[in-house]
Structures are given as C-alpha cells and as structure tokens.
TORMI-617202 format. One record per residue (C-alpha): residue number from 1; x, y, z; residue in three letters. Coordinates in nm, 2 decimals. Layout:
# TORMI-617202
+-----+--------+--------+--------+---------+
! num !     px !     py !     pz ! residuo !
+-----+--------+--------+--------+---------+
! NUM !      X !      Y !      Z !     ALA !
...
+-----+--------+--------+--------+---------+
//
This chain:
# TORMI-617202
+-----+--------+--------+--------+---------+
! num !     px !     py !     pz ! residuo !
+-----+--------+--------+--------+---------+
!   1 !  -3.91 !  -9.18 !   1.87 !     MET !
!   2 !  -3.61 !  -9.11 !   1.65 !     LYS !
!   3 !  -3.79 !  -9.26 !   1.34 !     ARG !
!   4 !  -4.09 !  -9.03 !   1.40 !     LEU !
!   5 !  -3.87 !  -8.72 !   1.42 !     GLU !
!   6 !  -3.69 !  -8.82 !   1.10 !     ILE !
!   7 !  -4.02 !  -8.89 !   0.91 !     ILE !
!   8 !  -4.17 !  -8.56 !   1.03 !     LEU !
!   9 !  -3.85 !  -8.37 !   0.92 !     LEU !
!  10 !  -3.85 !  -8.54 !   0.58 !     ALA !
!  11 !  -4.22 !  -8.46 !   0.55 !     LEU !
!  12 !  -4.17 !  -8.08 !   0.62 !     PHE !
!  13 !  -3.87 !  -8.06 !   0.39 !     VAL !
!  14 !  -4.07 !  -8.24 !   0.11 !     GLY !
!  15 !  -4.37 !  -8.00 !   0.16 !     ILE !
!  16 !  -4.13 !  -7.70 !   0.16 !     GLY !
!  17 !  -3.97 !  -7.81 !  -0.17 !     LEU !
!  18 !  -4.31 !  -7.88 !  -0.32 !     LEU !
!  19 !  -4.43 !  -7.53 !  -0.23 !     ALA !
!  20 !  -4.12 !  -7.37 !  -0.38 !     ILE !
!  21 !  -4.15 !  -7.58 !  -0.69 !     GLY !
!  22 !  -4.52 !  -7.51 !  -0.74 !     CYS !
!  23 !  -4.51 !  -7.13 !  -0.67 !     GLY !
!  24 !  -4.14 !  -7.05 !  -0.70 !     GLY !
!  25 !  -4.17 !  -6.73 !  -0.91 !     SER !
!  26 !  -4.24 !  -6.52 !  -0.60 !     GLY !
!  27 !  -4.50 !  -6.30 !  -0.78 !     ASP !
!  28 !  -4.78 !  -6.55 !  -0.76 !     THR !
!  29 !  -5.07 !  -6.47 !  -0.53 !     LYS !
!  30 !  -5.27 !  -6.71 !  -0.32 !     GLU !
!  31 !  -5.63 !  -6.74 !  -0.41 !     THR !
!  32 !  -5.90 !  -6.81 !  -0.15 !     THR !
!  33 !  -6.25 !  -6.93 !  -0.18 !     SER !
!  34 !  -6.36 !  -6.57 !  -0.18 !     GLN !
!  35 !  -6.16 !  -6.49 !  -0.49 !     ASP !
!  36 !  -6.34 !  -6.76 !  -0.69 !     GLN !
!  37 !  -6.68 !  -6.69 !  -0.85 !     PRO !
!  38 !  -6.98 !  -6.87 !  -0.69 !     ALA !
!  39 !  -7.08 !  -7.04 !  -1.02 !     GLU !
!  40 !  -6.87 !  -7.08 !  -1.33 !     SER !
!  41 !  -6.98 !  -7.21 !  -1.66 !     THR !
!  42 !  -6.75 !  -7.40 !  -1.89 !     PRO !
!  43 !  -6.73 !  -7.10 !  -2.13 !     GLY !
!  44 !  -6.65 !  -6.85 !  -1.85 !     GLU !
!  45 !  -6.28 !  -6.81 !  -1.74 !     ALA !
!  46 !  -6.20 !  -6.77 !  -1.38 !     SER !
!  47 !  -5.87 !  -6.59 !  -1.43 !     LYS !
!  48 !  -6.00 !  -6.24 !  -1.49 !     PRO !
!  49 !  -6.20 !  -6.26 !  -1.16 !     ALA !
!  50 !  -5.88 !  -6.37 !  -0.98 !     THR !
!  51 !  -5.68 !  -6.09 !  -1.12 !     LYS !
!  52 !  -5.94 !  -5.84 !  -1.04 !     GLN !
!  53 !  -5.97 !  -5.96 !  -0.68 !     ALA !
!  54 !  -5.59 !  -5.95 !  -0.65 !     ALA !
!  55 !  -5.57 !  -5.60 !  -0.79 !     ALA !
!  56 !  -5.84 !  -5.46 !  -0.55 !     THR !
!  57 !  -5.71 !  -5.63 !  -0.23 !     GLU !
!  58 !  -5.37 !  -5.53 !  -0.09 !     PRO !
!  59 !  -5.11 !  -5.81 !  -0.12 !     SER !
!  60 !  -4.94 !  -5.96 !   0.18 !     GLU !
!  61 !  -4.60 !  -5.87 !   0.04 !     ALA !
!  62 !  -4.67 !  -5.49 !   0.04 !     GLY !
!  63 !  -4.52 !  -5.21 !  -0.16 !     ALA !
!  64 !  -4.18 !  -5.38 !  -0.20 !     ASP !
!  65 !  -4.33 !  -5.63 !  -0.46 !     ASP !
!  66 !  -4.50 !  -5.34 !  -0.64 !     GLN !
!  67 !  -4.18 !  -5.14 !  -0.66 !     GLY !
!  68 !  -3.99 !  -5.45 !  -0.79 !     ALA !
!  69 !  -4.26 !  -5.51 !  -1.06 !     ALA !
!  70 !  -4.25 !  -5.14 !  -1.17 !     GLU !
!  71 !  -3.87 !  -5.14 !  -1.19 !     SER !
!  72 !  -3.88 !  -5.44 !  -1.42 !     LYS !
!  73 !  -4.12 !  -5.27 !  -1.67 !     ARG !
!  74 !  -3.88 !  -5.00 !  -1.80 !     PRO !
!  75 !  -3.60 !  -5.26 !  -1.85 !     ALA !
!  76 !  -3.84 !  -5.46 !  -2.08 !     ARG !
!  77 !  -3.92 !  -5.15 !  -2.28 !     ARG !
!  78 !  -3.56 !  -5.06 !  -2.32 !     ARG !
!  79 !  -3.48 !  -5.41 !  -2.45 !     ARG !
!  80 !  -3.78 !  -5.41 !  -2.68 !     ALA !
!  81 !  -3.68 !  -5.07 !  -2.83 !     SER !
!  82 !  -3.33 !  -5.19 !  -2.93 !     ARG !
!  83 !  -3.31 !  -5.27 !  -3.30 !     PRO !
!  84 !  -3.28 !  -5.64 !  -3.39 !     PRO !
!  85 !  -2.93 !  -5.77 !  -3.46 !     PRO !
!  86 !  -2.79 !  -5.78 !  -3.81 !     VAL !
!  87 !  -2.78 !  -6.13 !  -3.97 !     ARG !
!  88 !  -2.54 !  -6.18 !  -4.25 !     GLY !
!  89 !  -2.33 !  -5.89 !  -4.38 !     VAL !
!  90 !  -2.31 !  -5.57 !  -4.16 !     ALA !
!  91 !  -2.19 !  -5.24 !  -4.29 !     ARG !
!  92 !  -1.95 !  -5.01 !  -4.10 !     VAL !
!  93 !  -1.73 !  -4.70 !  -4.18 !     GLN !
!  94 !  -1.38 !  -4.72 !  -4.04 !     ILE !
!  95 !  -1.09 !  -4.49 !  -3.97 !     LEU !
!  96 !  -0.76 !  -4.64 !  -3.85 !     THR !
!  97 !  -0.44 !  -4.50 !  -3.70 !     GLU !
!  98 !  -0.12 !  -4.69 !  -3.62 !     THR !
!  99 !   0.16 !  -4.56 !  -3.40 !     ARG !
! 100 !   0.46 !  -4.71 !  -3.21 !     VAL !
! 101 !   0.50 !  -4.66 !  -2.84 !     GLU !
! 102 !   0.81 !  -4.82 !  -2.68 !     GLY !
! 103 !   0.80 !  -5.19 !  -2.77 !     ASN !
! 104 !   0.43 !  -5.19 !  -2.87 !     GLU !
! 105 !   0.25 !  -5.11 !  -3.19 !     VAL !
! 106 !  -0.09 !  -4.95 !  -3.11 !     ILE !
! 107 !  -0.36 !  -4.95 !  -3.38 !     SER !
! 108 !  -0.67 !  -4.74 !  -3.31 !     MET !
! 109 !  -0.98 !  -4.84 !  -3.50 !     VAL !
! 110 !  -1.27 !  -4.60 !  -3.50 !     ARG !
! 111 !  -1.59 !  -4.75 !  -3.65 !     ALA !
! 112 !  -1.95 !  -4.63 !  -3.71 !     ARG !
! 113 !  -2.24 !  -4.87 !  -3.76 !     ASN !
! 114 !  -2.42 !  -4.77 !  -4.08 !     VAL !
! 115 !  -2.64 !  -5.09 !  -4.08 !     SER !
! 116 !  -3.01 !  -5.08 !  -4.00 !     LYS !
! 117 !  -2.97 !  -5.32 !  -3.70 !     GLY !
! 118 !  -2.73 !  -5.36 !  -3.41 !     SER !
! 119 !  -2.41 !  -5.55 !  -3.45 !     ILE !
! 120 !  -2.34 !  -5.82 !  -3.20 !     THR !
! 121 !  -1.98 !  -5.89 !  -3.09 !     ARG !
! 122 !  -1.81 !  -5.67 !  -3.34 !     PHE !
! 123 !  -1.45 !  -5.79 !  -3.38 !     THR !
! 124 !  -1.15 !  -5.61 !  -3.53 !     ALA !
! 125 !  -0.85 !  -5.83 !  -3.61 !     SER !
! 126 !  -0.51 !  -5.69 !  -3.73 !     GLU !
! 127 !  -0.27 !  -5.90 !  -3.94 !     TYR !
! 128 !   0.09 !  -5.79 !  -3.99 !     TRP !
! 129 !   0.31 !  -5.90 !  -4.29 !     TYR !
! 130 !   0.69 !  -5.87 !  -4.35 !     ASP !
! 131 !   0.84 !  -5.72 !  -4.67 !     ASP !
! 132 !   0.82 !  -6.07 !  -4.84 !     GLN !
! 133 !   0.44 !  -6.11 !  -4.76 !     GLY !
! 134 !   0.49 !  -6.36 !  -4.48 !     ASN !
! 135 !   0.24 !  -6.33 !  -4.19 !     ALA !
! 136 !   0.36 !  -6.23 !  -3.85 !     THR !
! 137 !   0.15 !  -6.22 !  -3.53 !     PRO !
! 138 !  -0.11 !  -5.95 !  -3.49 !     GLY !
! 139 !  -0.39 !  -5.86 !  -3.24 !     GLY !
! 140 !  -0.77 !  -5.88 !  -3.21 !     SER !
! 141 !  -1.03 !  -5.69 !  -3.01 !     ARG !
! 142 !  -1.41 !  -5.75 !  -2.96 !     THR !
! 143 !  -1.67 !  -5.49 !  -2.87 !     HIS !
! 144 !  -1.89 !  -5.69 !  -2.62 !     ARG !
! 145 !  -2.19 !  -5.46 !  -2.61 !     LYS !
! 146 !  -2.44 !  -5.43 !  -2.90 !     PRO !
! 147 !  -2.30 !  -5.19 !  -3.16 !     PHE !
! 148 !  -2.61 !  -4.98 !  -3.23 !     LEU !
! 149 !  -2.70 !  -4.81 !  -3.56 !     PRO !
! 150 !  -2.52 !  -4.47 !  -3.60 !     GLY !
! 151 !  -2.30 !  -4.54 !  -3.29 !     GLU !
! 152 !  -1.93 !  -4.47 !  -3.31 !     VAL !
! 153 !  -1.69 !  -4.69 !  -3.11 !     ILE !
! 154 !  -1.31 !  -4.71 !  -3.07 !     GLU !
! 155 !  -1.11 !  -5.02 !  -3.04 !     LEU !
! 156 !  -0.74 !  -5.03 !  -2.94 !     GLU !
! 157 !  -0.53 !  -5.32 !  -3.07 !     LEU !
! 158 !  -0.19 !  -5.36 !  -2.91 !     ARG !
! 159 !   0.08 !  -5.59 !  -3.06 !     THR !
! 160 !   0.44 !  -5.64 !  -2.95 !     ARG !
! 161 !   0.67 !  -5.46 !  -3.18 !     LYS !
! 162 !   0.85 !  -5.68 !  -3.43 !     ASN !
! 163 !   1.13 !  -5.55 !  -3.66 !     GLU !
! 164 !   0.99 !  -5.76 !  -3.95 !     LYS !
! 165 !   0.66 !  -5.55 !  -3.95 !     PHE !
! 166 !   0.62 !  -5.40 !  -4.29 !     TYR !
! 167 !   0.24 !  -5.37 !  -4.36 !     GLN !
! 168 !  -0.08 !  -5.44 !  -4.17 !     ASN !
! 169 !  -0.43 !  -5.54 !  -4.27 !     GLN !
! 170 !  -0.76 !  -5.53 !  -4.08 !     PHE !
! 171 !  -1.04 !  -5.78 !  -4.09 !     GLU !
! 172 !  -1.38 !  -5.72 !  -3.93 !     PHE !
! 173 !  -1.65 !  -5.97 !  -3.83 !     SER !
! 174 !  -1.95 !  -6.01 !  -3.60 !     HIS !
! 175 !  -2.13 !  -6.29 !  -3.42 !     ALA !
! 176 !  -2.39 !  -6.33 !  -3.71 !     ASN !
! 177 !  -2.17 !  -6.30 !  -4.02 !     GLY !
! 178 !  -1.92 !  -6.08 !  -4.19 !     ASP !
! 179 !  -1.86 !  -5.70 !  -4.20 !     VAL !
! 180 !  -1.82 !  -5.49 !  -4.51 !     ARG !
! 181 !  -1.60 !  -5.20 !  -4.40 !     ALA !
! 182 !  -1.56 !  -4.87 !  -4.59 !     THR !
! 183 !  -1.26 !  -4.65 !  -4.51 !     VAL !
! 184 !  -1.35 !  -4.28 !  -4.46 !     VAL !
! 185 !  -1.14 !  -3.97 !  -4.40 !     LYS !
! 186 !  -1.29 !  -3.86 !  -4.07 !     SER !
! 187 !  -1.53 !  -3.99 !  -3.80 !     LEU !
! 188 !  -1.64 !  -3.81 !  -3.48 !     PRO !
! 189 !  -1.50 !  -3.94 !  -3.15 !     LYS !
! 190 !  -1.73 !  -4.17 !  -2.95 !     PRO !
! 191 !  -1.99 !  -3.96 !  -2.77 !     GLY !
! 192 !  -1.96 !  -3.67 !  -3.01 !     GLU !
! 193 !  -2.21 !  -3.80 !  -3.28 !     GLU !
+-----+--------+--------+--------+---------+
//
C-alpha cells in the first residue's frame, strides 16, 4: 500500500510540474474542441480562429487578468519611446563647484546631456593632485538611471579633506564609451529645464 501511495504522489507531482512547464506563462488559454475549426486545410492557420474564440468568450480568470494585461501595455510604450543609448562618445555640458565643509571636500557636478541618445551609467570621477603634481585619493559617483537627452542632473562627490590637496580634475565616462565634456558658465537646476 505504501508503494502505491508513493507512486501516485510522484505521478501527481510530475503532472503538476509538466503542466507548469508547458503553460507556465499564466496568460495562455485552454482550447477546447469547440474552438478548433471543423475542417482545416494545410494553408489555413488555426491560430486566428483560436484567438477570435478566446476574445469572444469570457475567460475563466476574469477581469483581473485583463487589468494585468492592460497595465503592462503602457510600460511597454514608455520603454519603446525612450531614445536608444549612446554608443561611443557622448557629449555633455558641465558646471562644477567645490567647497570645504568640516573634514570633507564636496564637489557638485551639474551636467546636461546634449547627445541625441540616452547615456547609460554616467560616471563622474574626481582626481586630486598636490602642488608637485602627485595624485592623491579622490571620489567617484555614478548616475544609475538613464541620462536622457536634454536632462540636467547633479552629482555630489565627497572626499575626505587632505592638506596636500592643491588642484582637482574631473573625468567622465559611461557604460558604452567615453564622455566629451564642455564647461559652461551656467546650467539650470535639475527639474527647472
């Protein structure tokens, strides 16, 4: 009796896993013999008839599935309307400001994307040098969202204050290449474009 129970349990688990594996997307609909056309020729596709029957008959899942499907559509449109990312050299305008607060040196970098595409993982790195030109530790910051054309962003770089700091230099990059930065006299604050 124990063997029979184990075999039946394994059979049900196997059928369940097979059902999940075959129709696991959740938005598939079962077709019955009524959904299929009576006669089909080799040139005739049965998919349109199935879709039409599924559209006219109410689904078993109800309005919840329809609401979920409708909520996915606008997200696809938003992603499709985003400009493609820049490959190679991206162009930005920058404005920098450096100040000392306590034992930290804070550098604010304001940047505007003037490229035709979005910039992925825009990174600003700050390098400090002493009066002899020797490098000292600096900071780096990455903008994680896509940097859209015309958008203005602000990155704050914080570095521990060092008495040897004499001069700083910024370097910019992105996930798909380098950045050509042009220094400008003024840029609007983010959100004021």
